[in-house]
N, C-alpha and C positions, 0 to 999 in steps of 0.2 A: 510599411514594411516592405525588406525588396526581398530580392532570393525567394519569390513567391510568387504566381500566380494570381493566386485565390485573393478574394477580398477576408480582411480581416474576423466577417463573422462568421464563413468555412475555412478559416482555419481552426478557431480556437474548434468550430464542430468536432471537426475531424482529427482533432490533436485530443479530446475531450472520450471522441468513444476509442482512438486507438490506445493508449493509459487508461480507458476503464476497462481496458481487458482485462487484468487484474483483481482487482476488486469485481465481474461478472463473473472469474471460475472459480474463485473464492468464497461470493457468498447466495450465488445460486445452488453450490453444492449443501450447505448447509439443511434443507428440509428432510432432505435425502440423504443424511450419515444413519440412523434410526435401519433404511431400510437399505443399507449398504450392507450394514453388519448383520445383521439376518440374511442378508442371500450369499455374502461369503465368510457364512460364518466364524463371526468376528465375534468370540464370548465376554472378553474383555471391550465394556462402552467407551470406555476414559482412547481404548487405541483407536477406534476411528475419529478422534482431532489429528491424525496422523492422515486426514484427508485434506487437512489444510493448512498444518508447514512441516510439510513432503515439501508442496507448493514452494512455498518460502525458502526449503531450503537449498531448494534445486534454483530456487537465481541467484541464491550464495554467490553459486562458481556461475554460472552465466554472465556477472558482471564483472567476477574476477577475467575471462576471454572479451566479452562486449566492449564494453570502452577503450578495450585497444584498439577494438578492430574498429571503430567507432572511428577513431586519432584517424588509423593508415588509411583505411579505406574509404571512409565515408559514410554517412546519416541514412544516408538509405538502403545500401547494402545493407547494414546492420539493423536498421529495421527489417525489413527481406526475409536475413537469414535466420532469425528473429522468431520469426512468424511461420518460418517453415519448419525450426523444433518446433513449436508448437503445436505443428498440427499435427507432427508423428505422435507423440504427446498421448495428445487427444486422442490417433486410433487405438491405440498404446491402451490406453484405458473405459473406450466403449466395448473394444475385444476382453477384454482382463476375466481373466476367472477364479482369481485368490486376489487376494489383498497386494499381494506380495508386490506382482502383473501393476497393479491399479496404483497402489504407490511408485512403481519404476516413472508410471503415465504422469504419474503427476509431478514428479522431478521433475522432467522432459519439458513436460508442461510448461514451469519454472524459469528449466534454465530457460528455456527460448524466447517466455515474457522475458524476461527483462532484458534480451537483444533490442527487443522494438519499444523498450523505457527505459534505458537508455540512449538509445538514437535519437524518441522524441523531446528526453529533454536536451541531451546537446545541439539540439537542432531549432528547439527553444532560444538556450543560447546565444547559438547565433547567433540568430535574429533581437533577442533582446536585455535589455543590463539592468541590475538596479532594481530600484521602484517599480521603475514596471512590467518587469520582469516575473515578478510576485503578482502584480492589479491582473497580468493572464491568468496569471497561474494561477490564480485563487476565481479565475471567472471560468478557465480551466474545470476549473472544480466543482463551480456546480453541477456542471452538466456532468461532469463526470462522475456527484451523484447521487444522481438524476437511475441511472446501471442499477450499479449495490443496492438501492432504496425497493427496485423495482422487480433483482432479481432474485431472492428469497420465492416470491409470490411467483413467476414462473418456469424456475421449477420446481415449485411443487407444482407446478398445470403441467406441465412438464411430463414430469412423474408420472402422475396420475394417471392419466391419458396412453403415453406408448414405455415408462419402467424407469429405469433410477441414467441407465445408462444414454437414456435418450438427450439426456441432457447436456451430453459431449456431444453431442451432434449437434446441437442446439449453437456450443462452442465455433465448433465448425466450419460453421456456416457463414455466423457473422464476421467472423476473424477472416477467414476468404473477401467480404465483399469490406470488411473495415483496408484489408491491402489492396484491395483492387485499387478505391476508392483514394488511393495511396499514393501506384504506381503511377497515376492516370497524371493526378494535382499539383502534384509535392514532387522540386528540384533538384535537386544534389544544393547543400545550402556552405561546405565546409573547400574552400577551394586551396588548387593540387596544394600551391605551396603550406600551403598552413596545417598540410599533413605530418603528421608525424610517423616514420619510420618502424615498422614491426620489427622488434628488437629483443635482448635481453634485456641489456644494456639500456637502453628506450626505456622501459619497462622498471628496472631496477631506480632509474633517479630520478620517473614520476613518481615512482610509489614513494622516496627517499625521506622526495620534497614535502609529498601529501602525505605520512604519514610526522612528518614535522610542525606539518601549519598548527598552530592550537586551536585559531578558531574552529578549522575545518574537523578538526578531529574534537574540539566541542559541538560544531550540530550534530557530527552526524553518531555521534553520541543521542543528544535530544533524539533524533532522531530515530535509533534502531529502540531502544528507553520506550517511544513513546508507542512508534508503531507496534510492540511486541506488548501493551496495557490492550488497546484495540486488538490483533489475533488471540488474543486469550480476552476477551470477550464474542468475537466471531465467532471461535472456536467451542465456547461451553456458552452460549445461548442460547440454542434449544435445550437444549439441555436442564439451563440454567427454567430456562421460560415454563418445560415440564413440569420437571419437579415441585417447583414451586408454585406453580400456581394453576397448573393442572390446562395449560396451555398449550391444545397443538397444531391442527388444523388451522387454528387465526395466527401461528409462528407468524408467515411472511405479512400479515398487517403491523400483527405489532414490530415488527422488526423495519419497520418502511416509515414508519411513525418516529421506532428511536434516532432512525438514518434520517430525518429529512431537519434534524438541528446544525448536520454537520455542513451539509448543504445553507441553511440559512446561516452556518456564520464566517460562509467561506464567496458568498453572495457579499455581506457585510465587509467581510475584509477585505474585497477589491474598489471599498468606494470607500477606507474608511485608513490604507493601509498606506498609502502614497502621502499623505496630513503626518501621519502620527509614525509611520518606520516600520518594520517588521519587528526587530528588538524590541519595543514598548510596546507593542501586539501581542508579539507571546507573550511578553513578562505575563502582562495583564488577565492571558487566558491560564495560563497555567495556578495562578492566584489563585483564580478562579474555579480549577478542575483543582485542587488543594480545599479549595472551601468545602465542593458539595462532594468530594468523597471520603472527608471525613465528616460532615454532617449524614454521611449514606452508610459509611462504619458507628456512627451512633445509633442508629433505627433496626441496621441490621443486629449489632447488640441488643440494645433491649427487648428485639424480639427472637432471638435464640435464633441467630444466621437466618433468618428469611422476614426481609425488610416489607410489609406493605404492600399493593400491590402498586400502590399512588404514588406510594414513594421512588424503587425501585421507578417505574418507567420516568418517575418528575427528572430523579439525580441523573439516570445513567441519558438521557432527554440532554439535560445541560452543560453532564461531562464528555457529552460528546458532542454538542456544543463549541465547546469552546475545543474541542479536537482538530476544529476545524482548521479557526483562527493558527495553528500549530505547525501543523504539514505545509501549508503552502508556503509560511514564513520562511522555514526553517531550510527547508529546498534551497529557496531561492536563497535566503544567507550564505548557506555553505556552497554553491555556484559560483554566486557573486565573486570568491576567490584564488578560484579554478583557474581566472584569465585564457591563456589557452587549453588550458589543461583543460576542455569540459567533455569528452572524452574519459580519458582511462581519467581525470577527476572524481569522477559519475560511474566509473567502472568501480573503484578505489571507496569514495564512500554509500555505492551501493550498498558494496560484498559488506562489507565492515557492521553496517547496518544491520539486515536482513537474519545475517549472523546472530547477531545479537537479539533482533528479534524474535530468532525462531530459540534460540534459547529457551530468554521470559518466556516464549510460550508453551514449550515442551514444558519444562520447567514449573509452573504455574499451572498450564495444565491438569497436571497429572495429579491437581496437586486438588481437584477438583470433588468437593465431598456431600454434595446436594445442600450449600449453604452456600451464602453468596461474600462469608469473608475470603478465601481469595481471590475473588477480581476488584474488588473493591478494594482491599489493601496494596494490592497487585500494583493498582489505576491511582490512589493517592503518596503510596511511596514517589512515583517512575512522576508524581510533578514536580515533587520538593527537592531529588536527586535530577532534576529537569534544569526549575529553577538554579544548583548551581552552580551549573553545566554553562547557562545561558550566560551568568555573573563572572564564570572564567572566563568566556567567549570574551567577553568587553575588555575586560580588563590587559587582555594578551596583542600582542605587536596588532597592525592592522597594513599583512605585508599580503599586496598580489603575491599571488603564482606567475 
């Protein structure tokens, strides 16, 4: 490894925590959604899903900006600026007295978190390439998954003891600690001579090249669709467990059980991706996700919209298991073709995929009707479309920017 005084283990731990701030900020809020609806007098329970989706919407706008800043001013400054915006949004959420103000805080949190995420990914791209980058990302994903596995339980414990606003206080403390570690241990990796000056003409030129790259755009679409399906699951999971099986207090435990599948696949991926390749592993995962989705859809149909709990749990554990192979590999494949545009390239890819994710999450989330149909159909359809997109990417010219 170069450009860092840290050992590989410390590097992975730091960046896993830095990147897990996104998942923590989403998942720790899940048990609090009913209480937020009650305290803020929200009449339509589906509107509480906006607490999740507006966070992602904020990241869309942040990714449009922070990628260019990362290439122009360096990775460290981008991470610091992003976390600073995140802290402002967190403070607004802590003191919010209406859904509108809370959502404003969530948008600012998402805006800021995109800076830390883009800066971190670009920094990793500076240090690693190809299959090795996919392997590093998969190892990071294993640690990354441990945080969201425990996040709902952590959120519930904090909420029961101190109220839902205290969850945001926990976000504040966690982000400050991780940022301090980053500043102390990670130097800049983008040399001055490799930086791209911040100008409209440069931005337009880079944007044109990226949007015209078939492989990058195909991988971007797969990321957006699959993460959109994941957001649908996250925003409706608390409601599904409550409506289907009357599971309320035990929800964090079931959520952690299902999330374990993602962690397991991320670990396995780190072991097999170098041997079999990112594309092949991703295709296998999408085929498995399609098969399990169809099985769950059949079980849902035979049980009038609510599958037996054992079928729901087992199928979603496998769906999330296959998801764990997709995220790390698809991100690495898209970054591989960005060349020297790692910052702005990640920005464009991230903003487009996030916009697609929010669109899927809001549209499908509003269709939730106390049955499993919207969520299951969403996952199955996304898997099928993603398979077609990977085929399209494979047949497209292999040209690096």
